[in-house]
VOGU-3710 file (C-alpha; in Angstrom, 3 decimals, decimal comma):
1> msaqlhllep> 6,881/-13,277/1,860  9,662/-13,582/-0,670  8,125/-15,282/-3,704  8,212/-12,872/-6,791  5,206/-10,891/-7,757  4,497/-10,289/-11,457  2,767/-7,180/-12,593  1,571/-7,430/-16,173  0,557/-4,101/-17,873  0,611/-4,268/-21,536
11> tlindaghcf> -0,297/-0,492/-21,999  2,484/0,813/-19,809  5,274/2,599/-21,960  6,052/5,846/-19,869  5,242/7,607/-16,840  2,112/9,330/-18,009  -1,360/8,025/-17,229  -3,216/5,883/-14,903  -1,662/2,652/-15,731  1,903/3,977/-14,476
21> tvcaalaeaa> 0,429/5,527/-11,428  -1,205/2,199/-10,230  1,715/0,039/-11,326  4,264/2,250/-9,601  2,336/2,386/-6,301  1,993/-1,444/-6,376  5,614/-2,064/-7,209  6,812/0,218/-4,464  4,464/-1,488/-1,837  5,234/-5,149/-2,883
31> aqgrpvrvwa> 8,976/-4,492/-3,227  9,103/-3,792/0,589  8,894/-7,606/1,079  9,401/-9,375/-2,148  10,952/-9,062/-5,615  8,733/-7,484/-8,113  8,979/-7,872/-11,996  6,773/-5,527/-14,067  5,976/-6,598/-17,614  5,426/-3,394/-19,837
41> gkqadrhlia> 5,074/-2,324/-23,222  8,025/-2,623/-25,665  8,618/1,007/-25,893  9,081/1,139/-21,923  12,369/1,936/-20,503  13,927/-0,598/-18,229  14,074/2,049/-15,461  10,691/3,275/-15,842  9,833/1,762/-12,504  12,899/1,469/-10,487
51> gaqvrctphf> 13,654/0,000/-7,022  16,058/-2,295/-5,427  13,850/-5,144/-5,920  11,900/-4,160/-8,950  12,756/-5,193/-12,517  10,985/-3,663/-15,428  10,841/-5,774/-18,587  9,558/-4,307/-21,808  7,620/-7,198/-23,477  4,180/-6,324/-25,060
61> sralrriqlh> 3,798/-4,925/-28,649  0,734/-2,791/-29,350  -0,660/-4,969/-31,981  0,052/-8,271/-30,411  -0,299/-7,575/-26,688  -3,592/-9,728/-26,157  -1,944/-12,886/-27,808  1,304/-12,088/-25,865  -0,624/-11,716/-22,605  -2,098/-15,174/-23,014
71> fllrrllreg> 0,982/-16,772/-23,531  2,885/-14,907/-20,903  -0,057/-15,993/-18,513  0,457/-19,623/-19,617  4,231/-19,336/-19,058  4,185/-17,821/-15,424  1,114/-19,919/-14,326  3,080/-23,051/-15,288  5,979/-21,868/-13,281  3,546/-21,555/-10,169
81> atllvptagr> 3,895/-17,787/-10,291  1,875/-15,113/-8,263  0,729/-12,356/-10,825  -1,612/-9,341/-10,994  -2,938/-7,446/-14,029  -3,449/-3,899/-12,538  -5,747/-2,508/-15,277  -7,884/-5,501/-16,624  -10,876/-5,702/-18,876  -12,715/-8,522/-20,728
91> selfayalvp> -9,914/-9,125/-23,072  -7,456/-9,821/-20,245  -10,084/-12,073/-18,374  -10,755/-13,913/-21,769  -6,999/-14,402/-22,139  -6,907/-16,037/-18,656  -9,822/-18,310/-19,275  -8,233/-19,673/-22,438  -5,367/-20,921/-20,127  -5,838/-24,726/-19,437
101> erlrkrgkac> -7,368/-25,132/-15,948  -4,542/-27,328/-14,857  -2,132/-24,352/-15,438  -4,415/-22,005/-13,858  -4,432/-23,989/-10,551  -0,554/-24,073/-10,475  -0,134/-20,365/-10,047  -2,147/-17,538/-8,553  -3,446/-14,763/-10,899  -5,582/-11,848/-9,956
111> fyvhqmrmdg> -7,126/-9,048/-12,185  -8,015/-5,539/-11,072  -10,912/-4,173/-13,090  -11,243/-0,286/-12,850  -14,332/0,021/-15,318  -16,320/-2,322/-17,468  -19,574/-1,746/-19,590  -22,175/-4,170/-19,042  -24,772/-3,228/-21,659  -26,160/-5,725/-24,132
121> nrfrrlqqia> -23,712/-8,115/-25,647  -20,881/-7,041/-23,234  -22,559/-8,633/-20,281  -23,302/-11,812/-22,240  -19,628/-11,953/-23,150  -18,481/-11,529/-19,681  -20,839/-14,523/-18,779  -19,318/-16,714/-21,251  -15,905/-15,889/-19,952  -17,282/-16,819/-16,427
131> rkapetrilt> -18,398/-20,058/-17,611  -14,892/-21,005/-18,740  -13,183/-19,718/-15,537  -15,611/-19,050/-12,643  -12,831/-19,150/-10,174  -10,871/-16,151/-11,522  -9,777/-13,679/-8,795  -11,068/-10,363/-9,617  -10,809/-6,980/-7,739  -12,872/-3,824/-8,628
141> ttealaeair> -12,697/-0,221/-7,754  -16,289/-0,086/-6,447  -18,820/-2,442/-4,880  -21,315/-1,698/-7,677  -18,870/-3,041/-10,332  -17,961/-5,887/-8,107  -21,658/-6,891/-7,691  -22,083/-6,571/-11,509  -19,212/-9,061/-12,200  -20,576/-11,476/-9,509
151> qagfdhvrsq> -23,869/-11,387/-11,460  -22,013/-12,546/-14,558  -20,863/-15,675/-12,742  -17,494/-15,200/-11,196  -16,961/-16,658/-7,644  -14,206/-14,511/-6,314  -14,807/-10,823/-6,571  -13,969/-8,091/-4,120  -13,930/-4,332/-4,160  -10,780/-2,391/-3,395
161> pcpfnlpesa> -9,980/1,276/-3,703  -7,541/2,059/-6,552  -4,032/2,433/-5,153  -2,043/5,528/-5,576  1,464/6,932/-4,565  0,300/9,888/-2,597  2,761/12,585/-1,191  4,270/11,992/2,284  2,830/15,183/3,711  -0,388/17,090/3,287
171> paetpfrhli> -0,380/19,726/0,505  0,724/23,343/1,508  -1,586/26,357/0,861  -0,565/28,281/-2,283  -2,239/31,249/-4,103  -4,415/30,374/-7,156  -2,387/30,076/-10,363  -4,514/28,590/-13,269  -7,533/26,436/-14,299  -6,448/23,059/-15,746
181> fpgmarmdkn> -7,807/20,234/-17,876  -5,051/17,693/-17,435  -4,224/14,303/-19,181  -5,235/12,959/-22,516  -7,584/15,111/-24,644  -10,547/13,034/-25,308  -14,192/13,365/-26,274  -15,611/11,395/-23,416  -13,860/13,831/-21,035  -16,098/16,536/-22,815
191> lpliaelial> -13,494/18,425/-24,809  -16,230/20,202/-26,597  -17,577/21,817/-23,499  -14,030/23,062/-22,556  -13,818/24,598/-26,079  -16,967/26,380/-25,350  -15,747/27,614/-22,048  -12,596/28,897/-23,627  -14,549/30,662/-26,248  -16,717/32,254/-23,638
201> maargatipf> -13,824/33,501/-21,687  -12,363/35,130/-24,575  -15,562/36,753/-25,621  -16,054/38,151/-22,147  -12,306/39,319/-21,934  -11,550/37,069/-18,997  -7,950/37,134/-17,481  -7,863/33,771/-15,779  -4,932/31,506/-16,838  -5,951/28,200/-18,409
211> llqgapnhhg> -3,863/25,175/-18,987  -5,347/22,598/-21,397  -3,182/19,572/-21,452  -3,933/18,418/-24,941  -2,015/15,273/-24,851  -2,307/12,413/-27,376  -2,976/8,748/-26,311  -0,307/6,376/-24,994  1,020/5,911/-28,438  1,291/9,509/-29,294
221> ifaeevaall> -1,841/9,510/-31,583  -4,735/11,959/-31,567  -8,214/10,890/-32,784  -9,101/12,840/-35,767  -12,108/14,712/-34,103  -9,848/15,589/-30,989  -7,001/17,006/-33,219  -9,602/19,205/-35,187  -11,202/20,423/-31,830  -7,683/21,414/-30,513
231> driaeigypk> -6,929/23,369/-33,589  -10,249/25,215/-33,108  -9,530/25,850/-29,466  -6,122/27,359/-30,486  -7,772/29,459/-33,308  -9,977/31,099/-30,603  -6,870/33,103/-29,458  -7,734/33,452/-25,635  -4,554/35,173/-24,519  -4,229/33,402/-21,204
241> ltlprlaahg> -4,520/29,726/-22,782  -1,370/27,455/-22,528  -2,162/24,456/-24,847  0,769/21,877/-24,903  0,169/18,886/-27,243  2,544/16,524/-25,385  1,842/14,555/-22,497  3,267/15,776/-19,109  5,480/13,358/-17,138  6,756/13,105/-13,723
251> ddyldqfrga> 7,252/16,443/-11,811  5,914/18,421/-14,704  2,593/16,423/-14,608  2,300/16,843/-10,741  3,568/20,570/-10,891  0,370/21,640/-12,734  -1,920/20,956/-9,756  -0,029/23,472/-7,682  -2,341/26,383/-7,273  -4,777/25,035/-9,690
261> iclqpylvae> -8,467/24,384/-10,089  -9,137/21,105/-12,107  -12,037/20,863/-14,489  -13,675/17,527/-14,839  -16,976/17,949/-16,985  -16,656/14,302/-18,067  -19,601/12,470/-19,775  -21,731/10,615/-17,317  -22,344/7,593/-19,640  -18,599/6,957/-19,643
271> yankisgitl> -17,522/7,838/-15,969  -20,510/7,069/-13,888  -18,417/4,392/-12,075  -15,004/5,042/-13,480  -12,232/5,872/-11,132  -10,399/9,098/-12,158  -6,579/9,059/-11,206  -6,571/12,839/-12,163  -9,065/13,552/-9,279  -7,061/11,764/-6,745
281> dalargcpvi> -3,750/13,499/-8,081  -5,533/16,812/-7,750  -7,030/16,443/-4,395  -3,766/14,929/-2,744  -1,986/18,015/-4,038  -4,347/20,613/-2,734  -6,134/21,300/-6,249  -9,859/21,631/-5,822  -12,078/20,011/-8,428  -15,050/21,202/-10,174
291> vregiwpakl> -16,769/18,101/-11,467  -19,921/17,099/-13,283  -22,651/15,629/-11,089  -23,220/11,759/-11,624  -19,765/10,515/-12,115  -17,365/8,837/-9,688  -15,173/12,036/-8,895  -18,184/13,903/-7,932  -18,845/11,680/-4,803  -15,318/12,296/-3,488
301> vaqfdagmvi> -15,377/15,985/-4,151  -18,861/16,387/-2,493  -17,648/14,281/0,478  -15,053/16,853/1,435  -16,485/20,063/-0,091  -13,311/20,049/-1,920  -14,445/21,908/-5,018  -17,705/22,193/-6,669  -20,277/19,670/-8,123  -22,452/20,995/-10,957
311> nseqaadwla> -25,095/19,412/-13,231  -24,750/21,596/-16,413  -23,555/21,657/-20,014  -23,528/25,262/-20,106  -20,157/26,888/-20,345  -21,427/29,875/-18,513  -22,288/27,668/-15,445  -18,737/26,281/-15,340  -17,158/29,721/-15,591  -19,405/30,885/-12,760
321> aaeqviadyp> -18,322/27,740/-10,716  -14,610/28,493/-11,535  -15,037/32,171/-10,501  -16,593/31,239/-7,175  -13,795/28,583/-6,208  -11,128/31,121/-7,086  -12,821/33,796/-4,930  -12,746/31,367/-1,859  -9,576/29,423/-2,920  -7,879/29,034/0,434
331> ryqrrcrday> -11,000/27,425/2,170  -11,204/24,930/-0,812  -7,540/24,055/-0,524  -8,138/23,445/3,275  -10,893/20,951/2,479  -8,355/19,364/0,004  -6,098/18,648/3,035  -8,985/16,664/4,593  -9,362/14,648/1,485  -5,655/14,053/1,363
341> awlrehhsag> -5,743/12,266/4,756  -8,605/10,062/3,665  -6,920/9,085/0,500  -3,856/8,135/2,418  -5,803/5,805/4,490  -8,102/4,258/1,656  -6,182/4,148/-1,445  -3,341/2,277/-0,261  -1,325/-0,161/-2,492  -0,536/-2,377/0,477
351> sllatmegmp> -4,282/-2,764/1,205  -4,915/-4,006/-2,206  -1,883/-6,479/-2,171  -3,200/-7,658/1,215  -6,646/-8,259/-0,217  -5,218/-10,147/-3,193  -3,198/-12,508/-0,908  -6,262/-13,043/1,123  -8,332/-14,455/-1,891  -8,688/-18,231/-2,111
//
């Protein structure tokens, strides 16, 4: 297969976050047999995703990305191109539905949906999009999400595990180093509970190192309530707290999982069926995860006993869980090695591309 594959990712501007991980994995896998062109945000470096057959094109502005996506879809489909939108939602599906049917038929477009709320008007909006373009090819992270999208009226929907570039070898055993709360600092990730946990650790005179990656969003902006809460966390004065307020990139991002325990007390309403790239990065690098019951990562952690699943909003319960995992850290790390082998098999970018190619 030699026809070029286009990856359209309007929010991709650097190597931090979920969209980079997915795009990089897909580009690397696709480039084994065909040229790949990645359409990214205007702030992206042209060498952000590199490779002999990979070309990265800064294209989308933040304010105009939805309009730009529509016109890029029109242009590429008119040319008969094959394209994939790796992190799609309602707006991306709508942009495609507005493309005239005669152009949609000339090329092949596929949309990978990681999460989508279906409450109230959101589901009705999705039904309206389906009536315009029921033939839209959609891949989803879970079968439950695929079934909900089928119910809205789309004809070609399949579930496919989220692709990730995983290490070539299983993680080595390392001594415990610190607790971590990685990625963007957001309220839906339950930052208030993390604040309570750090305050409790300070009050009890704990000595457990804690890395809170208080990163802004992809555009370097903090929500006002998040910025205020990070200030309050810093004022607690926990002596073992490291609180960088910049996103970690590349090797710096991955290194934080070495000898770590990852905390994910995320809100159930937001993460019940939402894939977490942080969970996959953690387990693949030997980092046990303590996670809130009722969200997607909990299923994976429980499957391999690679950490703890708890149903509590009490900081004391989270601290007790952390102390328990620290006390038996080598065993939990070994369970992460089992998870790594499963992830290598099931979260393959090549499998996603093959599924896309097999869609009518």
